[in-house]
C-alpha positions as CSV (number, residue, x, y, z in Angstrom):
1,X,-6.6,-21.7,9.8
2,X,-4.7,-19.0,7.1
3,X,-2.3,-21.2,5.0
4,X,1.4,-21.0,4.6
5,X,1.7,-20.5,1.1
6,X,1.1,-17.2,-0.6
7,X,-0.5,-17.5,-3.4
8,X,1.4,-16.5,-6.8
9,X,-1.8,-13.9,-7.3
10,X,-1.5,-12.4,-4.0
11,X,-2.2,-8.5,-4.4
12,X,0.9,-8.1,-2.9
13,X,3.5,-11.2,-4.1
14,X,6.7,-10.9,-5.8
15,X,9.1,-12.7,-7.2
16,X,11.9,-14.3,-5.2
17,X,15.5,-12.8,-5.7
18,X,18.0,-14.1,-3.9
19,X,19.9,-10.9,-3.1
20,X,17.5,-9.4,-0.1
21,X,19.0,-12.4,1.6
22,X,22.2,-9.7,1.9
23,X,20.3,-6.8,1.7
24,X,21.6,-3.9,4.7
25,X,18.6,-2.2,7.1
26,X,18.5,0.8,7.9
27,X,18.4,1.7,12.1
28,X,18.1,4.9,13.7
29,X,21.4,6.2,10.9
30,X,23.3,3.0,11.0
31,X,22.9,-0.4,8.5
32,X,22.8,-3.6,9.5
33,X,22.2,-6.7,7.7
34,X,19.1,-8.4,8.1
35,X,19.2,-10.7,10.6
36,X,20.8,-8.3,12.6
37,X,18.1,-5.2,12.1
38,X,16.5,-4.8,15.7
39,X,14.3,-2.8,17.4
40,X,14.0,-2.1,21.7
41,X,10.8,-4.6,23.0
42,X,9.8,-1.9,24.3
43,X,9.7,0.0,20.9
44,X,6.1,1.8,20.5
45,X,5.1,0.6,17.2
46,X,6.1,-2.7,18.7
47,X,4.3,-1.9,22.1
48,X,0.8,-0.2,19.8
49,X,1.6,-0.1,16.3
50,X,2.1,3.3,16.9
51,X,4.0,5.2,14.1
52,X,3.9,6.2,10.3
53,X,4.8,4.2,7.2
54,X,5.3,4.9,3.6
55,X,6.6,2.3,1.0
56,X,8.5,3.4,-1.7
57,X,9.7,2.4,-5.3
58,X,12.8,2.7,-7.5
59,X,12.3,3.0,-11.0
60,X,15.1,3.5,-13.2
61,X,17.5,5.6,-10.9
62,X,14.4,7.2,-9.8
63,X,11.9,7.6,-6.7
64,X,7.7,7.2,-7.3
65,X,6.6,9.9,-6.3
66,X,8.7,10.9,-3.7
67,X,7.6,14.0,-3.0
68,X,4.2,13.4,-3.1
69,X,5.2,9.7,0.0
70,X,6.7,12.7,2.3
71,X,3.9,15.1,2.3
72,X,1.7,12.0,3.5
73,X,4.0,11.0,6.6
74,X,5.1,14.5,7.6
75,X,1.0,14.8,7.2
76,X,0.5,11.9,9.1
77,X,3.5,12.5,11.9
78,X,2.1,15.5,12.7
79,X,-1.8,14.6,13.1
80,X,-0.1,11.8,15.3
81,X,1.8,14.2,17.1
82,X,4.9,12.9,16.7
83,X,8.1,14.3,16.3
84,X,10.5,12.3,13.4
85,X,14.1,14.2,14.4
86,X,14.6,14.4,10.5
87,X,14.1,17.5,8.3
88,X,12.4,16.5,5.0
89,X,15.5,16.4,3.1
90,X,17.5,14.4,5.9
91,X,14.8,12.5,5.8
92,X,15.9,11.9,1.5
93,X,19.5,12.2,2.1
94,X,18.6,8.6,4.6
95,X,16.1,6.5,1.5
96,X,19.1,7.3,-0.5
97,X,21.3,5.9,1.6
98,X,20.0,2.9,1.9
99,X,18.8,2.1,-1.8
100,X,22.4,3.4,-2.6
101,X,24.2,0.9,0.4
102,X,22.4,-1.9,-0.8
103,X,23.3,-0.9,-4.8
104,X,20.0,-0.6,-6.1
105,X,19.1,1.7,-8.7
106,X,16.2,-0.7,-10.6
107,X,13.4,-2.7,-8.9
108,X,13.3,-2.1,-5.6
109,X,11.2,-0.9,-2.8
110,X,11.9,0.1,0.2
111,X,9.4,0.3,3.3
112,X,9.6,3.1,5.5
113,X,9.0,3.2,9.0
114,X,9.0,6.0,11.5
115,X,7.5,5.1,15.3
116,X,7.7,7.0,18.3
117,X,10.3,5.0,19.6
118,X,11.8,3.4,22.5
119,X,9.7,4.1,25.6
120,X,10.0,3.9,29.2
121,X,6.8,1.0,29.7
122,X,4.6,-0.5,27.3
123,X,1.6,1.3,27.5
124,X,-0.8,3.5,25.4
125,X,0.8,7.3,26.7
126,X,2.8,9.6,24.7
127,X,4.3,11.0,27.7
128,X,6.1,7.5,28.4
129,X,8.6,7.6,25.5
130,X,12.0,8.4,26.2
131,X,12.7,11.3,23.6
132,X,13.1,9.6,20.3
133,X,11.8,7.9,17.4
134,X,12.8,5.2,15.9
135,X,13.6,5.3,11.8
136,X,14.5,2.2,10.2
137,X,14.3,1.7,6.1
138,X,14.1,-1.5,4.7
139,X,14.9,-1.6,0.8
140,X,14.2,-5.2,-1.0
141,X,13.8,-5.6,-4.6
142,X,10.6,-6.6,-5.6
143,X,9.4,-7.5,-9.1
144,X,5.4,-8.0,-9.0
145,X,4.8,-11.8,-9.9
146,X,3.5,-12.0,-13.2
147,X,0.7,-13.8,-12.7
148,X,-1.2,-11.4,-11.2
149,X,-0.9,-9.2,-14.2
150,X,-2.0,-12.2,-16.7
151,X,-5.0,-13.9,-15.1
152,X,-5.8,-11.0,-12.1
153,X,-7.0,-10.9,-9.1
154,X,-9.7,-13.0,-6.9
155,X,-11.2,-10.7,-4.4
156,X,-13.6,-11.6,-1.6
157,X,-15.4,-8.6,0.2
158,X,-15.0,-9.2,3.8
159,X,-17.7,-8.7,6.7
160,X,-15.3,-6.0,7.9
161,X,-16.5,-1.8,6.7
162,X,-13.3,0.8,6.6
163,X,-13.6,2.8,9.4
164,X,-14.8,7.0,8.7
165,X,-12.4,10.2,10.4
166,X,-14.5,9.9,13.4
167,X,-13.5,6.0,14.1
168,X,-10.1,6.0,12.0
169,X,-8.9,8.0,9.5
170,X,-7.7,5.6,7.2
171,X,-5.9,8.4,5.3
172,X,-3.9,8.5,8.5
173,X,-0.9,5.5,7.0
174,X,0.0,4.4,10.4
175,X,0.9,1.2,11.7
176,X,-1.9,0.0,13.1
177,X,-3.3,-2.7,10.7
178,X,-4.8,-4.8,12.2
179,X,-8.7,-4.9,11.1
180,X,-7.2,-4.8,7.2
181,X,-5.2,-7.8,8.4
182,X,-8.7,-9.3,9.6
183,X,-10.7,-8.3,6.7
184,X,-7.3,-10.4,4.6
185,X,-8.0,-13.5,6.2
186,X,-11.6,-13.9,5.3
187,X,-10.3,-13.6,1.9
188,X,-7.5,-15.9,2.0
189,X,-9.1,-18.5,4.0
190,X,-12.5,-18.4,1.1
191,X,-9.7,-18.9,-1.3
192,X,-9.6,-15.4,-2.4
193,X,-6.4,-12.6,-2.7
194,X,-7.4,-9.7,-1.1
195,X,-10.1,-8.1,0.3
196,X,-13.0,-5.5,-0.9
197,X,-13.7,-3.6,1.7
198,X,-17.6,-1.6,1.8
199,X,-17.7,1.6,3.9
200,X,-20.4,1.9,7.1
201,X,-23.1,2.7,4.5
202,X,-22.5,-0.1,2.0
203,X,-21.2,1.6,-0.3
204,X,-17.4,0.0,-2.0
205,X,-14.5,2.0,-0.3
206,X,-11.6,-0.2,-1.2
207,X,-9.5,-3.2,-0.4
208,X,-7.0,-4.3,2.8
209,X,-3.6,-2.7,0.7
210,X,-5.0,-1.0,-2.1
211,X,-7.2,1.1,-3.8
212,X,-10.3,-0.5,-6.1
213,X,-11.5,1.3,-9.1
214,X,-13.9,-0.5,-11.7
215,X,-14.9,0.2,-15.5
216,X,-18.5,0.9,-16.5
217,X,-18.7,2.0,-20.2
218,X,-16.0,3.9,-21.5
219,X,-15.8,5.5,-17.4
220,X,-13.5,5.1,-14.3
221,X,-15.5,5.1,-11.4
222,X,-14.0,4.7,-7.7
223,X,-15.1,5.2,-4.6
224,X,-15.4,9.3,-2.5
225,X,-12.0,8.7,-0.6
226,X,-13.7,9.0,2.1
227,X,-13.2,5.8,4.0
228,X,-10.3,4.3,2.2
229,X,-6.4,5.2,1.7
230,X,-5.1,8.2,0.5
231,X,-3.8,6.2,-2.4
232,X,-1.2,8.1,-4.0
233,X,-1.7,5.5,-6.8
234,X,-5.2,6.1,-6.6
235,X,-4.6,9.5,-7.2
236,X,-2.1,9.6,-10.0
237,X,-3.9,6.8,-11.6
238,X,-7.2,9.3,-11.7
239,X,-4.7,12.6,-13.6
240,X,-3.2,10.0,-15.5
241,X,-7.1,8.7,-17.1
242,X,-8.2,12.4,-17.0
243,X,-5.8,13.8,-19.5
244,X,-5.8,11.3,-21.9
245,X,-9.2,12.3,-22.6
246,X,-11.1,10.1,-19.7
247,X,-13.9,10.8,-17.4
248,X,-13.2,9.7,-14.1
249,X,-16.0,9.4,-11.3
250,X,-14.9,9.5,-7.4
251,X,-18.2,8.7,-6.0
252,X,-20.0,5.8,-4.1
253,X,-21.3,2.8,-5.9
254,X,-23.1,-0.4,-4.8
255,X,-21.6,-4.3,-5.1
256,X,-24.5,-4.8,-7.3
257,X,-22.5,-2.1,-9.8
258,X,-19.5,-4.2,-9.1
259,X,-20.3,-7.2,-10.6
260,X,-22.1,-5.7,-13.7
261,X,-18.6,-3.7,-14.3
262,X,-16.7,-4.8,-17.7
263,X,-13.7,-4.9,-16.1
264,X,-12.3,-3.8,-12.3
265,X,-8.3,-3.6,-11.5
266,X,-6.1,-2.1,-8.2
267,X,-3.2,0.0,-7.5
268,X,-0.7,0.2,-4.6
269,X,2.7,1.2,-5.1
270,X,4.0,-2.4,-5.4
271,X,1.9,-3.7,-7.9
272,X,0.5,-0.4,-9.6
273,X,-2.2,-1.6,-11.9
274,X,-3.0,-4.9,-11.3
275,X,-6.0,-6.3,-12.9
276,X,-9.1,-8.2,-11.1
277,X,-10.7,-11.7,-12.1
278,X,-13.6,-12.2,-10.3
279,X,-15.0,-11.2,-7.2
280,X,-17.0,-13.3,-4.2
281,X,-16.9,-16.2,-6.9
282,X,-18.4,-13.5,-9.9
283,X,-16.7,-13.5,-13.5
284,X,-16.1,-9.8,-13.9
285,X,-16.3,-8.9,-17.8
286,X,-15.0,-11.8,-19.7
287,X,-12.6,-12.7,-16.4
288,X,-9.3,-11.5,-18.4
289,X,-7.2,-8.2,-17.6
290,X,-9.5,-6.0,-19.8
291,X,-8.3,-3.7,-22.7
292,X,-9.3,0.0,-20.4
293,X,-6.8,-1.8,-17.9
294,X,-4.3,-2.3,-19.9
295,X,-4.0,0.9,-21.2
296,X,-4.3,2.6,-17.9
297,X,-1.4,-0.1,-16.6
298,X,0.5,1.3,-19.8
299,X,0.4,5.6,-19.3
300,X,1.3,4.4,-15.8
301,X,4.7,2.3,-16.7
302,X,5.2,5.4,-18.9
303,X,4.7,7.8,-16.1
304,X,7.3,6.2,-13.9
305,X,9.5,5.9,-16.3
306,X,10.2,8.8,-17.2
């Protein structure tokens, strides 16, 4: 059984903020207090995990990489033939309305969720949907816990593999996340913060909720992307490092090469760049955030603040 206490270095952890008790939640064009915001028990998202979502970060009055997030959202919706029911411009208005309603200008994170909506009966068949999607936007004040940045995360290599597009395309940012939850439970029970996951061929793919990088020499290594999330922060880091003269290799590599790396880190919308100190009980490099990780974190911080 997993523990109910969230680690201070959880990759998805954040600093508690009392203001979140009073946030207003967007549900299909209306706003509700968090204890009053509800969807139907017949909703396709609740019944089946039938929907797509995005995590969106607000920094200094600016939504980070908004176009990239909307591209991924609408591409995913088209892939599963889900009519979002809002134009791109209307969705932008809804996102900003949620931040503005809560008087948020900085340090906020929103979870935008779109499902196929209420169904006539709880089954898989999308033809039983009653017509309108369900759109929910939960905006909260979230600052990554400083302990994660200072000491780094501990990872555990899960036995559960990342899948290819012939099984389940992980680049589809869907509500269905049970395989990643299973991997994370393994990691938690092993005393780690996040699960490192391999692809079907045994090469390193990604973590259960973040993308994974290692540093070897002065090179940045990450997976090919065939078996992991279409990470927006991942791509920004690749572009930034190349732009500043660094070498990035997107290729297959093994756990043996990970264990002998000088540094490792993960990327995600909420946490940005978070160092990794241990993997499978082994110290990575010095076991402390490395110089290249810190450089990349600084480049990314400048990028999202500009």
